[in-house]
All heavy atoms as a GROMACS GRO file, in nm:
protein
  528
    1GLY      N    1  -1.996   0.368   0.246
    1GLY     CA    2  -1.891   0.393   0.151
    1GLY      C    3  -1.843   0.266   0.086
    1GLY      O    4  -1.908   0.163   0.089
    2ASN      N    5  -1.728   0.276   0.029
    2ASN     CA    6  -1.667   0.163  -0.040
    2ASN      C    7  -1.559   0.098   0.045
    2ASN      O    8  -1.447   0.083   0.002
    2ASN     CB    9  -1.606   0.208  -0.174
    2ASN     CG   10  -1.712   0.233  -0.278
    2ASN    OD1   11  -1.825   0.188  -0.263
    2ASN    ND2   12  -1.676   0.303  -0.383
    3THR      N   13  -1.593   0.060   0.167
    3THR     CA   14  -1.496  -0.006   0.253
    3THR      C   15  -1.469  -0.145   0.198
    3THR      O   16  -1.562  -0.220   0.171
    3THR     CB   17  -1.548  -0.016   0.398
    3THR    OG1   18  -1.580   0.116   0.443
    3THR    CG2   19  -1.445  -0.079   0.489
    4PRO      N   20  -1.340  -0.180   0.179
    4PRO     CA   21  -1.311  -0.312   0.128
    4PRO      C   22  -1.352  -0.421   0.226
    4PRO      O   23  -1.356  -0.399   0.346
    4PRO     CB   24  -1.159  -0.312   0.108
    4PRO     CG   25  -1.107  -0.190   0.173
    4PRO     CD   26  -1.222  -0.100   0.204
    5THR      N   27  -1.382  -0.536   0.173
    5THR     CA   28  -1.416  -0.649   0.259
    5THR      C   29  -1.288  -0.700   0.324
    5THR      O   30  -1.178  -0.664   0.283
    5THR     CB   31  -1.481  -0.761   0.176
    5THR    OG1   32  -1.391  -0.799   0.072
    5THR    CG2   33  -1.613  -0.716   0.117
    6ALA      N   34  -1.303  -0.784   0.422
    6ALA     CA   35  -1.187  -0.839   0.492
    6ALA      C   36  -1.094  -0.906   0.390
    6ALA      O   37  -1.137  -0.977   0.300
    6ALA     CB   38  -1.232  -0.939   0.596
    7SER      N   39  -0.966  -0.878   0.405
    7SER     CA   40  -0.868  -0.938   0.316
    7SER      C   41  -0.759  -0.999   0.400
    7SER      O   42  -0.745  -0.968   0.518
    7SER     CB   43  -0.813  -0.831   0.221
    7SER     OG   44  -0.750  -0.728   0.295
    8PRO      N   45  -0.680  -1.087   0.340
    8PRO     CA   46  -0.571  -1.148   0.416
    8PRO      C   47  -0.482  -1.041   0.478
    8PRO      O   48  -0.456  -0.938   0.417
    8PRO     CB   49  -0.495  -1.229   0.312
    8PRO     CG   50  -0.591  -1.250   0.200
    8PRO     CD   51  -0.682  -1.131   0.202
    9ASP      N   52  -0.437  -1.067   0.598
    9ASP     CA   53  -0.350  -0.975   0.669
    9ASP      C   54  -0.219  -0.961   0.592
    9ASP      O   55  -0.158  -1.060   0.554
    9ASP     CB   56  -0.325  -1.027   0.810
    9ASP     CG   57  -0.251  -0.926   0.895
    9ASP    OD1   58  -0.129  -0.908   0.871
    9ASP    OD2   59  -0.313  -0.865   0.983
   10ALA      N   60  -0.177  -0.837   0.570
   10ALA     CA   61  -0.055  -0.812   0.493
   10ALA      C   62   0.071  -0.834   0.577
   10ALA      O   63   0.181  -0.834   0.524
   10ALA     CB   64  -0.056  -0.669   0.439
   11GLY      N   65   0.055  -0.851   0.708
   11GLY     CA   66   0.170  -0.877   0.793
   11GLY      C   67   0.254  -0.755   0.824
   11GLY      O   68   0.369  -0.768   0.863
   12LEU      N   69   0.197  -0.636   0.807
   12LEU     CA   70   0.270  -0.514   0.839
   12LEU      C   71   0.250  -0.486   0.988
   12LEU      O   72   0.138  -0.466   1.034
   12LEU     CB   73   0.222  -0.398   0.752
   12LEU     CG   74   0.246  -0.421   0.602
   12LEU    CD1   75   0.178  -0.313   0.520
   12LEU    CD2   76   0.394  -0.428   0.570
   13THR      N   77   0.360  -0.486   1.063
   13THR     CA   78   0.353  -0.488   1.209
   13THR      C   79   0.301  -0.361   1.273
   13THR      O   80   0.260  -0.363   1.388
   13THR     CB   81   0.491  -0.521   1.267
   13THR    OG1   82   0.585  -0.421   1.223
   13THR    CG2   83   0.538  -0.658   1.223
   14ASP      N   84   0.302  -0.249   1.200
   14ASP     CA   85   0.257  -0.124   1.261
   14ASP      C   86   0.122  -0.077   1.208
   14ASP      O   87   0.088   0.040   1.217
   14ASP     CB   88   0.362  -0.014   1.244
   14ASP     CG   89   0.395   0.016   1.099
   14ASP    OD1   90   0.355  -0.062   1.011
   14ASP    OD2   91   0.464   0.115   1.073
   15VAL      N   92   0.044  -0.170   1.154
   15VAL     CA   93  -0.093  -0.139   1.112
   15VAL      C   94  -0.187  -0.209   1.210
   15VAL      O   95  -0.206  -0.330   1.204
   15VAL     CB   96  -0.119  -0.187   0.967
   15VAL    CG1   97  -0.263  -0.159   0.926
   15VAL    CG2   98  -0.022  -0.121   0.870
   16PRO      N   99  -0.242  -0.132   1.305
   16PRO     CA  100  -0.327  -0.193   1.408
   16PRO      C  101  -0.448  -0.264   1.348
   16PRO      O  102  -0.509  -0.216   1.252
   16PRO     CB  103  -0.372  -0.073   1.493
   16PRO     CG  104  -0.271   0.034   1.466
   16PRO     CD  105  -0.226   0.013   1.325
   17THR      N  106  -0.481  -0.378   1.405
   17THR     CA  107  -0.593  -0.456   1.352
   17THR      C  108  -0.726  -0.382   1.362
   17THR      O  109  -0.816  -0.408   1.284
   17THR     CB  110  -0.605  -0.592   1.424
   17THR    OG1  111  -0.617  -0.568   1.564
   17THR    CG2  112  -0.485  -0.680   1.396
   18ASP      N  113  -0.736  -0.286   1.456
   18ASP     CA  114  -0.861  -0.212   1.470
   18ASP      C  115  -0.859  -0.076   1.402
   18ASP      O  116  -0.951   0.004   1.418
   18ASP     CB  117  -0.896  -0.196   1.618
   18ASP     CG  118  -0.791  -0.118   1.696
   18ASP    OD1  119  -0.680  -0.094   1.643
   18ASP    OD2  120  -0.819  -0.081   1.811
   19SER      N  121  -0.755  -0.048   1.322
   19SER     CA  122  -0.747   0.083   1.255
   19SER      C  123  -0.843   0.088   1.137
   19SER      O  124  -0.870  -0.012   1.072
   19SER     CB  125  -0.604   0.111   1.209
   19SER     OG  126  -0.563   0.017   1.111
   20TRP      N  127  -0.894   0.208   1.109
   20TRP     CA  128  -0.988   0.225   0.999
   20TRP      C  129  -0.922   0.198   0.864
   20TRP      O  130  -0.988   0.162   0.767
   20TRP     CB  131  -1.048   0.366   1.001
   20TRP     CG  132  -0.946   0.475   0.973
   20TRP    CD1  133  -0.874   0.546   1.065
   20TRP    CD2  134  -0.904   0.523   0.845
   20TRP    NE1  135  -0.790   0.634   1.003
   20TRP    CE2  136  -0.807   0.622   0.866
   20TRP    CE3  137  -0.939   0.492   0.713
   20TRP    CZ2  138  -0.744   0.690   0.763
   20TRP    CZ3  139  -0.876   0.561   0.610
   20TRP    CH2  140  -0.780   0.658   0.636
   21PHE      N  141  -0.790   0.214   0.856
   21PHE     CA  142  -0.721   0.201   0.728
   21PHE      C  143  -0.666   0.061   0.700
   21PHE      O  144  -0.619   0.034   0.590
   21PHE     CB  145  -0.608   0.305   0.717
   21PHE     CG  146  -0.507   0.301   0.828
   21PHE    CD1  147  -0.396   0.221   0.820
   21PHE    CD2  148  -0.523   0.380   0.941
   21PHE    CE1  149  -0.301   0.218   0.922
   21PHE    CE2  150  -0.431   0.380   1.044
   21PHE     CZ  151  -0.318   0.297   1.034
   22LYS      N  152  -0.673  -0.031   0.796
   22LYS     CA  153  -0.616  -0.165   0.776
   22LYS      C  154  -0.672  -0.236   0.653
   22LYS      O  155  -0.595  -0.291   0.575
   22LYS     CB  156  -0.635  -0.250   0.901
   22LYS     CG  157  -0.572  -0.390   0.882
   22LYS     CD  158  -0.563  -0.465   1.010
   22LYS     CE  159  -0.506  -0.603   0.995
   22LYS     NZ  160  -0.391  -0.617   0.908
   23PRO      N  161  -0.804  -0.238   0.630
   23PRO     CA  162  -0.854  -0.308   0.511
   23PRO      C  163  -0.798  -0.249   0.381
   23PRO      O  164  -0.773  -0.321   0.285
   23PRO     CB  165  -1.005  -0.292   0.517
   23PRO     CG  166  -1.036  -0.246   0.655
   23PRO     CD  167  -0.914  -0.184   0.711
   24TYR      N  168  -0.778  -0.118   0.379
   24TYR     CA  169  -0.725  -0.052   0.260
   24TYR      C  170  -0.579  -0.088   0.238
   24TYR      O  171  -0.536  -0.117   0.126
   24TYR     CB  172  -0.740   0.100   0.272
   24TYR     CG  173  -0.883   0.145   0.280
   24TYR    CD1  174  -0.944   0.167   0.403
   24TYR    CD2  175  -0.959   0.163   0.164
   24TYR    CE1  176  -1.076   0.208   0.412
   24TYR    CE2  177  -1.091   0.203   0.172
   24TYR     CZ  178  -1.150   0.225   0.296
   24TYR     OH  179  -1.280   0.264   0.303
   25VAL      N  180  -0.501  -0.088   0.347
   25VAL     CA  181  -0.359  -0.123   0.337
   25VAL      C  182  -0.344  -0.268   0.295
   25VAL      O  183  -0.269  -0.300   0.201
   25VAL     CB  184  -0.286  -0.098   0.472
   25VAL    CG1  185  -0.145  -0.154   0.469
   25VAL    CG2  186  -0.285   0.051   0.504
   26ASP      N  187  -0.416  -0.359   0.360
   26ASP     CA  188  -0.408  -0.500   0.326
   26ASP      C  189  -0.450  -0.524   0.180
   26ASP      O  190  -0.386  -0.602   0.108
   26ASP     CB  191  -0.494  -0.585   0.420
   26ASP     CG  192  -0.439  -0.592   0.561
   26ASP    OD1  193  -0.321  -0.557   0.583
   26ASP    OD2  194  -0.514  -0.632   0.652
   27GLY      N  195  -0.555  -0.456   0.136
   27GLY     CA  196  -0.600  -0.470  -0.003
   27GLY      C  197  -0.497  -0.419  -0.102
   27GLY      O  198  -0.473  -0.480  -0.206
   28ALA      N  199  -0.434  -0.305  -0.069
   28ALA     CA  200  -0.332  -0.249  -0.158
   28ALA      C  201  -0.210  -0.339  -0.166
   28ALA      O  202  -0.151  -0.355  -0.273
   28ALA     CB  203  -0.293  -0.109  -0.112
   29VAL      N  204  -0.173  -0.402  -0.056
   29VAL     CA  205  -0.061  -0.496  -0.057
   29VAL      C  206  -0.099  -0.617  -0.143
   29VAL      O  207  -0.021  -0.663  -0.227
   29VAL     CB  208  -0.022  -0.540   0.086
   29VAL    CG1  209   0.076  -0.656   0.083
   29VAL    CG2  210   0.037  -0.422   0.163
   30ARG      N  211  -0.219  -0.669  -0.121
   30ARG     CA  212  -0.264  -0.787  -0.196
   30ARG      C  213  -0.264  -0.760  -0.347
   30ARG      O  214  -0.231  -0.848  -0.427
   30ARG     CB  215  -0.404  -0.828  -0.149
   30ARG     CG  216  -0.450  -0.960  -0.208
   30ARG     CD  217  -0.589  -1.001  -0.161
   30ARG     NE  218  -0.689  -0.910  -0.217
   30ARG     CZ  219  -0.769  -0.832  -0.145
   30ARG    NH1  220  -0.764  -0.833  -0.015
   30ARG    NH2  221  -0.856  -0.753  -0.204
   31GLN      N  222  -0.298  -0.637  -0.387
   31GLN     CA  223  -0.304  -0.603  -0.529
   31GLN      C  224  -0.170  -0.557  -0.585
   31GLN      O  225  -0.160  -0.524  -0.703
   31GLN     CB  226  -0.410  -0.496  -0.551
   31GLN     CG  227  -0.550  -0.546  -0.524
   31GLN     CD  228  -0.654  -0.438  -0.539
   31GLN    OE1  229  -0.632  -0.337  -0.604
   31GLN    NE2  230  -0.770  -0.458  -0.480
   32GLY      N  231  -0.067  -0.553  -0.501
   32GLY     CA  232   0.066  -0.516  -0.549
   32GLY      C  233   0.086  -0.366  -0.565
   32GLY      O  234   0.182  -0.324  -0.629
   33ILE      N  235  -0.001  -0.285  -0.507
   33ILE     CA  236   0.011  -0.140  -0.519
   33ILE      C  237   0.118  -0.088  -0.424
   33ILE      O  238   0.194   0.002  -0.457
   33ILE     CB  239  -0.125  -0.073  -0.493
   33ILE    CG1  240  -0.223  -0.115  -0.603
   33ILE    CG2  241  -0.112   0.078  -0.485
   33ILE    CD1  242  -0.366  -0.076  -0.577
   34ILE      N  243   0.122  -0.145  -0.304
   34ILE     CA  244   0.225  -0.112  -0.206
   34ILE      C  245   0.280  -0.241  -0.150
   34ILE      O  246   0.219  -0.348  -0.166
   34ILE     CB  247   0.170  -0.024  -0.090
   34ILE    CG1  248   0.058  -0.098  -0.015
   34ILE    CG2  249   0.123   0.111  -0.141
   34ILE    CD1  250   0.014  -0.029   0.112
   35LYS      N  251   0.393  -0.232  -0.083
   35LYS     CA  252   0.445  -0.353  -0.020
   35LYS      C  253   0.502  -0.329   0.119
   35LYS      O  254   0.537  -0.422   0.188
   35LYS     CB  255   0.550  -0.420  -0.107
   35LYS     CG  256   0.672  -0.337  -0.136
   35LYS     CD  257   0.768  -0.412  -0.226
   35LYS     CE  258   0.887  -0.324  -0.260
   35LYS     NZ  259   0.979  -0.391  -0.348
   36GLY      N  260   0.510  -0.206   0.162
   36GLY     CA  261   0.567  -0.178   0.292
   36GLY      C  262   0.719  -0.177   0.285
   36GLY      O  263   0.778  -0.190   0.177
   37TYR      N  264   0.779  -0.162   0.401
   37TYR     CA  265   0.925  -0.154   0.409
   37TYR      C  266   0.984  -0.290   0.441
   37TYR      O  267   0.912  -0.382   0.483
   37TYR     CB  268   0.965  -0.049   0.513
   37TYR     CG  269   0.928   0.091   0.471
   37TYR    CD1  270   0.805   0.146   0.506
   37TYR    CD2  271   1.014   0.168   0.394
   37TYR    CE1  272   0.769   0.274   0.466
   37TYR    CE2  273   0.979   0.296   0.352
   37TYR     CZ  274   0.857   0.347   0.390
   37TYR     OH  275   0.822   0.474   0.350
   38GLU      N  276   1.114  -0.304   0.424
   38GLU     CA  277   1.181  -0.433   0.445
   38GLU      C  278   1.166  -0.486   0.587
   38GLU      O  279   1.175  -0.606   0.608
   38GLU     CB  280   1.329  -0.422   0.407
   38GLU     CG  281   1.350  -0.408   0.258
   38GLU     CD  282   1.498  -0.401   0.220
   38GLU    OE1  283   1.584  -0.421   0.308
   38GLU    OE2  284   1.524  -0.375   0.102
   39ASP      N  285   1.144  -0.396   0.683
   39ASP     CA  286   1.129  -0.440   0.822
   39ASP      C  287   0.983  -0.475   0.856
   39ASP      O  288   0.946  -0.483   0.972
   39ASP     CB  289   1.184  -0.336   0.920
   39ASP     CG  290   1.110  -0.202   0.916
   39ASP    OD1  291   1.020  -0.185   0.830
   39ASP    OD2  292   1.144  -0.115   0.997
   40HIS      N  293   0.900  -0.494   0.753
   40HIS     CA  294   0.759  -0.533   0.766
   40HIS      C  295   0.674  -0.425   0.834
   40HIS      O  296   0.580  -0.455   0.906
   40HIS     CB  297   0.744  -0.666   0.839
   40HIS     CG  298   0.819  -0.777   0.775
   40HIS    ND1  299   0.781  -0.832   0.655
   40HIS    CD2  300   0.934  -0.840   0.810
   40HIS    CE1  301   0.868  -0.925   0.620
   40HIS    NE2  302   0.962  -0.931   0.712
   41THR      N  303   0.710  -0.298   0.809
   41THR     CA  304   0.630  -0.187   0.860
   41THR      C  305   0.570  -0.112   0.743
   41THR      O  306   0.617  -0.121   0.630
   41THR     CB  307   0.714  -0.090   0.945
   41THR    OG1  308   0.818  -0.035   0.865
   41THR    CG2  309   0.772  -0.159   1.068
   42PHE      N  310   0.466  -0.036   0.773
   42PHE     CA  311   0.400   0.049   0.676
   42PHE      C  312   0.431   0.196   0.702
   42PHE      O  313   0.429   0.277   0.612
   42PHE     CB  314   0.248   0.024   0.679
   42PHE     CG  315   0.168   0.111   0.587
   42PHE    CD1  316   0.188   0.107   0.450
   42PHE    CD2  317   0.073   0.197   0.637
   42PHE    CE1  318   0.113   0.188   0.365
   42PHE    CE2  319  -0.003   0.278   0.553
   42PHE     CZ  320   0.018   0.273   0.417
   43ARG      N  321   0.458   0.229   0.828
   43ARG     CA  322   0.489   0.365   0.872
   43ARG      C  323   0.376   0.462   0.833
   43ARG      O  324   0.398   0.558   0.758
   43ARG     CB  325   0.624   0.410   0.818
   43ARG     CG  326   0.736   0.315   0.857
   43ARG     CD  327   0.868   0.354   0.797
   43ARG     NE  328   0.964   0.244   0.818
   43ARG     CZ  329   1.081   0.240   0.762
   43ARG    NH1  330   1.123   0.336   0.683
   43ARG    NH2  331   1.161   0.137   0.785
   44PRO      N  332   0.256   0.439   0.884
   44PRO     CA  333   0.141   0.518   0.843
   44PRO      C  334   0.149   0.666   0.876
   44PRO      O  335   0.079   0.745   0.814
   44PRO     CB  336   0.024   0.452   0.916
   44PRO     CG  337   0.085   0.381   1.031
   44PRO     CD  338   0.222   0.339   0.986
   45ASN      N  339   0.233   0.704   0.971
   45ASN     CA  340   0.242   0.845   1.009
   45ASN      C  341   0.355   0.918   0.936
   45ASN      O  342   0.374   1.037   0.955
   45ASN     CB  343   0.262   0.859   1.160
   45ASN     CG  344   0.141   0.809   1.235
   45ASN    OD1  345   0.028   0.833   1.195
   45ASN    ND2  346   0.163   0.737   1.343
   46GLN      N  347   0.428   0.847   0.852
   46GLN     CA  348   0.540   0.907   0.780
   46GLN      C  349   0.493   0.965   0.647
   46GLN      O  350   0.410   0.905   0.578
   46GLN     CB  351   0.646   0.799   0.754
   46GLN     CG  352   0.765   0.846   0.674
   46GLN     CD  353   0.869   0.736   0.661
   46GLN    OE1  354   0.924   0.692   0.761
   46GLN    NE2  355   0.894   0.693   0.540
   47ASN      N  356   0.544   1.083   0.612
   47ASN     CA  357   0.515   1.140   0.480
   47ASN      C  358   0.581   1.055   0.373
   47ASN      O  359   0.684   0.992   0.397
   47ASN     CB  360   0.568   1.284   0.471
   47ASN     CG  361   0.493   1.379   0.561
   47ASN    OD1  362   0.377   1.358   0.593
   47ASN    ND2  363   0.561   1.485   0.604
   48ILE      N  364   0.522   1.054   0.253
   48ILE     CA  365   0.584   0.982   0.143
   48ILE      C  366   0.648   1.082   0.048
   48ILE      O  367   0.608   1.198   0.041
   48ILE     CB  368   0.483   0.891   0.068
   48ILE    CG1  369   0.372   0.973   0.002
   48ILE    CG2  370   0.427   0.785   0.160
   48ILE    CD1  371   0.282   0.892  -0.089
   49SER      N  372   0.746   1.035  -0.027
   49SER     CA  373   0.813   1.121  -0.124
   49SER      C  374   0.727   1.133  -0.250
   49SER      O  375   0.633   1.055  -0.271
   49SER     CB  376   0.950   1.063  -0.161
   49SER     OG  377   0.934   0.944  -0.235
   50ARG      N  378   0.761   1.224  -0.334
   50ARG     CA  379   0.690   1.236  -0.463
   50ARG      C  380   0.706   1.109  -0.544
   50ARG      O  381   0.611   1.063  -0.608
   50ARG     CB  382   0.743   1.356  -0.542
   50ARG     CG  383   0.697   1.488  -0.488
   50ARG     CD  384   0.739   1.602  -0.580
   50ARG     NE  385   0.692   1.729  -0.526
   50ARG     CZ  386   0.770   1.820  -0.472
   50ARG    NH1  387   0.901   1.800  -0.464
   50ARG    NH2  388   0.719   1.931  -0.427
   51ALA      N  389   0.826   1.053  -0.542
   51ALA     CA  390   0.852   0.930  -0.618
   51ALA      C  391   0.763   0.816  -0.567
   51ALA      O  392   0.706   0.741  -0.647
   51ALA     CB  393   0.999   0.891  -0.608
   52GLU      N  394   0.749   0.804  -0.434
   52GLU     CA  395   0.662   0.700  -0.379
   52GLU      C  396   0.516   0.724  -0.419
   52GLU      O  397   0.444   0.630  -0.453
   52GLU     CB  398   0.675   0.695  -0.227
   52GLU     CG  399   0.809   0.641  -0.180
   52GLU     CD  400   0.832   0.659  -0.031
   52GLU    OE1  401   0.790   0.763   0.025
   52GLU    OE2  402   0.893   0.570   0.029
   53GLY      N  403   0.474   0.851  -0.415
   53GLY     CA  404   0.337   0.884  -0.454
   53GLY      C  405   0.309   0.851  -0.599
   53GLY      O  406   0.205   0.794  -0.632
   54VAL      N  407   0.403   0.882  -0.686
   54VAL     CA  408   0.387   0.852  -0.829
   54VAL      C  409   0.381   0.701  -0.850
   54VAL      O  410   0.299   0.650  -0.926
   54VAL     CB  411   0.501   0.915  -0.912
   54VAL    CG1  412   0.504   0.861  -1.054
   54VAL    CG2  413   0.488   1.066  -0.913
   55LYS      N  414   0.467   0.627  -0.780
   55LYS     CA  415   0.468   0.481  -0.792
   55LYS      C  416   0.333   0.422  -0.750
   55LYS      O  417   0.277   0.335  -0.816
   55LYS     CB  418   0.580   0.420  -0.708
   55LYS     CG  419   0.598   0.271  -0.733
   55LYS     CD  420   0.570   0.195  -0.605
   55LYS     CE  421   0.593   0.048  -0.626
   55LYS     NZ  422   0.476  -0.033  -0.600
   56ILE      N  423   0.277   0.474  -0.640
   56ILE     CA  424   0.148   0.426  -0.593
   56ILE      C  425   0.038   0.457  -0.696
   56ILE      O  426  -0.045   0.372  -0.727
   56ILE     CB  427   0.114   0.486  -0.455
   56ILE    CG1  428   0.207   0.428  -0.349
   56ILE    CG2  429  -0.032   0.462  -0.418
   56ILE    CD1  430   0.202   0.500  -0.216
   57LEU      N  431   0.039   0.579  -0.750
   57LEU     CA  432  -0.061   0.615  -0.851
   57LEU      C  433  -0.050   0.527  -0.974
   57LEU      O  434  -0.150   0.475  -1.024
   57LEU     CB  435  -0.046   0.762  -0.892
   57LEU     CG  436  -0.098   0.864  -0.792
   57LEU    CD1  437  -0.061   1.005  -0.835
   57LEU    CD2  438  -0.249   0.851  -0.776
   58PHE      N  439   0.072   0.509  -1.023
   58PHE     CA  440   0.090   0.428  -1.144
   58PHE      C  441   0.052   0.283  -1.117
   58PHE      O  442  -0.012   0.219  -1.200
   58PHE     CB  443   0.234   0.439  -1.194
   58PHE     CG  444   0.260   0.558  -1.280
   58PHE    CD1  445   0.222   0.685  -1.240
   58PHE    CD2  446   0.322   0.545  -1.403
   58PHE    CE1  447   0.245   0.797  -1.320
   58PHE    CE2  448   0.346   0.656  -1.484
   58PHE     CZ  449   0.306   0.782  -1.442
   59SER      N  450   0.088   0.230  -1.001
   59SER     CA  451   0.051   0.093  -0.967
   59SER      C  452  -0.100   0.079  -0.954
   59SER      O  453  -0.156  -0.022  -0.994
   59SER     CB  454   0.118   0.051  -0.836
   59SER     OG  455   0.257   0.048  -0.849
   60SER      N  456  -0.165   0.180  -0.899
   60SER     CA  457  -0.310   0.175  -0.882
   60SER      C  458  -0.383   0.164  -1.015
   60SER      O  459  -0.487   0.099  -1.025
   60SER     CB  460  -0.359   0.302  -0.810
   60SER     OG  461  -0.306   0.310  -0.682
   61PHE      N  462  -0.329   0.229  -1.116
   61PHE     CA  463  -0.393   0.228  -1.248
   61PHE      C  464  -0.327   0.132  -1.344
   61PHE      O  465  -0.354   0.134  -1.464
   61PHE     CB  466  -0.394   0.370  -1.306
   61PHE     CG  467  -0.485   0.463  -1.230
   61PHE    CD1  468  -0.433   0.553  -1.137
   61PHE    CD2  469  -0.622   0.458  -1.247
   61PHE    CE1  470  -0.516   0.638  -1.065
   61PHE    CE2  471  -0.706   0.542  -1.175
   61PHE     CZ  472  -0.653   0.632  -1.084
   62ALA      N  473  -0.238   0.046  -1.293
   62ALA     CA  474  -0.167  -0.054  -1.374
   62ALA      C  475  -0.094   0.009  -1.492
   62ALA      O  476  -0.093  -0.045  -1.602
   62ALA     CB  477  -0.263  -0.164  -1.419
   63ILE      N  478  -0.033   0.124  -1.470
   63ILE     CA  479   0.044   0.192  -1.574
   63ILE      C  480   0.188   0.145  -1.562
   63ILE      O  481   0.247   0.152  -1.454
   63ILE     CB  482   0.037   0.345  -1.558
   63ILE    CG1  483  -0.107   0.392  -1.569
   63ILE    CG2  484   0.127   0.414  -1.659
   63ILE    CD1  485  -0.126   0.537  -1.530
   64THR      N  486   0.245   0.098  -1.670
   64THR     CA  487   0.385   0.058  -1.668
   64THR      C  488   0.467   0.156  -1.750
   64THR      O  489   0.420   0.209  -1.850
   64THR     CB  490   0.404  -0.084  -1.725
   64THR    OG1  491   0.349  -0.089  -1.855
   64THR    CG2  492   0.335  -0.188  -1.637
   65LEU      N  493   0.586   0.178  -1.705
   65LEU     CA  494   0.678   0.267  -1.776
   65LEU      C  495   0.778   0.184  -1.851
   65LEU      O  496   0.813   0.073  -1.809
   65LEU     CB  497   0.750   0.359  -1.676
   65LEU     CG  498   0.661   0.458  -1.601
   65LEU    CD1  499   0.744   0.533  -1.498
   65LEU    CD2  500   0.599   0.556  -1.697
   66PRO      N  501   0.830   0.236  -1.962
   66PRO     CA  502   0.934   0.161  -2.032
   66PRO      C  503   1.058   0.150  -1.943
   66PRO      O  504   1.087   0.237  -1.862
   66PRO     CB  505   0.964   0.247  -2.156
   66PRO     CG  506   0.901   0.379  -2.130
   66PRO     CD  507   0.798   0.362  -2.024
   67THR      N  508   1.129   0.039  -1.958
   67THR     CA  509   1.248   0.018  -1.875
   67THR      C  510   1.368   0.094  -1.929
   67THR      O  511   1.465   0.114  -1.859
   67THR     CB  512   1.282  -0.131  -1.864
   67THR    OG1  513   1.294  -0.185  -1.995
   67THR    CG2  514   1.174  -0.205  -1.787
   68THR      N  515   1.363   0.134  -2.056
   68THR     CA  516   1.470   0.215  -2.114
   68THR      C  517   1.412   0.349  -2.157
   68THR      O  518   1.298   0.358  -2.199
   68THR     CB  519   1.535   0.146  -2.236
   68THR    OG1  520   1.433   0.120  -2.332
   68THR    CG2  521   1.602   0.016  -2.195
   69VAL      N  522   1.492   0.451  -2.142
   69VAL     CA  523   1.444   0.585  -2.177
   69VAL      C  524   1.526   0.640  -2.291
   69VAL      O  525   1.642   0.622  -2.301
   69VAL     CB  526   1.452   0.679  -2.056
   69VAL    CG1  527   1.403   0.818  -2.093
   69VAL    CG2  528   1.371   0.624  -1.942
   0.00000   0.00000   0.00000
């Protein structure tokens, strides 16, 4: 598949180094798609809100929204 190559550790304390998703999380942090929570966690087992999902999608495709509506 398209497994990302090793990337710098994102420093998220609840992403195990041996987890299958670590390279994806670290890559997404490096690219600015996600950043985790203020307590340096990713919370991989927590559901995300619709707003968080939309933000991730827009960030993934580098879509910016106007700051004024």
